[in-house]
C-alpha positions, -999 to +999 in steps of 0.1 A: +186+076+084+165+107+077+130+103+064+137+125+033+164+101+022+140+072+025+114+091+004+140+100-022+152+064-025+115+052-028+108+079-054+138+070-076+136+032-073+118+007-094+082-001-085+093-037-079+116-026-051+088-007-034+064-037-038+089-062-025+098-041+006+062-033+013+051-069+008+079-081+031+068-058+059+032-068+055+040-105+053+059-103+085+031-083+102+005-108+090+027-137+100+031-124+136-006-122+141-012-156+125+014-174+145+005-158+179-032-152+177-037-149+215-011-122+221-028-088+222+006-070+224+019-087+192-014-081+175-012-044+183+024-042+172+015-060+139-014-036+133+008-005+139+035-018+116+009-027+089-007+008+092+026+026+091+038+007+061+006+012+042+004+049+050+041+054+039+035+035+006+003+054-001+020+088+005+050+079-016+030+064-045+004+091-045+024+123-041+061+115-047+060+091-076+046+097-111+032+062-117+002+057-138-030+053-117-034+016-126+002+008-117-003+027-084-034+005-079-013-026-084+013-014-059-013-004-032-041-029-039-024-061-048+006-061-025-015-066+008-035-094-008-004-112-019+014-106+014-016-120+033-016-151+010+021-156+015+017-154+053-012-179+051+009-203+031+038-201+056+015-206+085-008-232+069+008-250+040-024-266+029-043-233+024-041-233-014-054-269-017-088-255-022-100-238-053-122-214-033-091-198-018-075-191-052-108-178-066-112-155-036-076-142-041-083-135-078-116-118-069-100-096-042-072-086-067-097-078-094-116-055-070-087-040-051-065-029-080-089-005-098-104+008-065-069+016-051-059+031-084-090+053-083-082+064-047-047+074-059-061+092-089-087+110-067-061+120-041-038+134-069-068+153-085-079+167-052-043+178-044-040+195-077-074+212-073-064+225-038-030+237-051-047+254-080-071+271-057-042+283-035-024+296-065-054+315-078-061+330-044-025+341-040-026+357-074-058+376-066-042+389-034-012+403-053-033+424-076 
C-alpha cells in the first residue's frame, strides 16, 4: 500500500477511526514494554513503533486534516494517555482500584489536550506564515 493512499484514507475518515487505530497501535506498543520489561530489543521496537505512529498522526492531523485545534488536541493529546491506561489495565487489572490513578489520568488529560491543540495551531500558523513568505518572495521576483 502506498503512503499517499494511507494519508488520503486518514484525511477522509472520521476522527474516531484515526483515534482508534492510533490508540490500538500505542496500546500494543505500551503493552509490549509492560509485559517484557527486561527485553531491550522489544523496548526499542516499542519505542520506534510508538514514535512512528505519533509522528504519522501529528502530520496527518496538523497538515492534512482541517480539524479544529481543540479536536486535534483531543486526538493527539488524549489518545496516548488513554492507550497507556488501557495497557496498564490489561497488564495490571488492579491499577484503577486507587483514586490517585484516576485523578492522575484526569489531570494528564486536562493538561495534554490544550497543549497538544496549541502545538497543532502553532504548527499550522507557522506553516501558513512560511508559505505566505514564500509566495510574497516569488511575487517580488516576478516583478
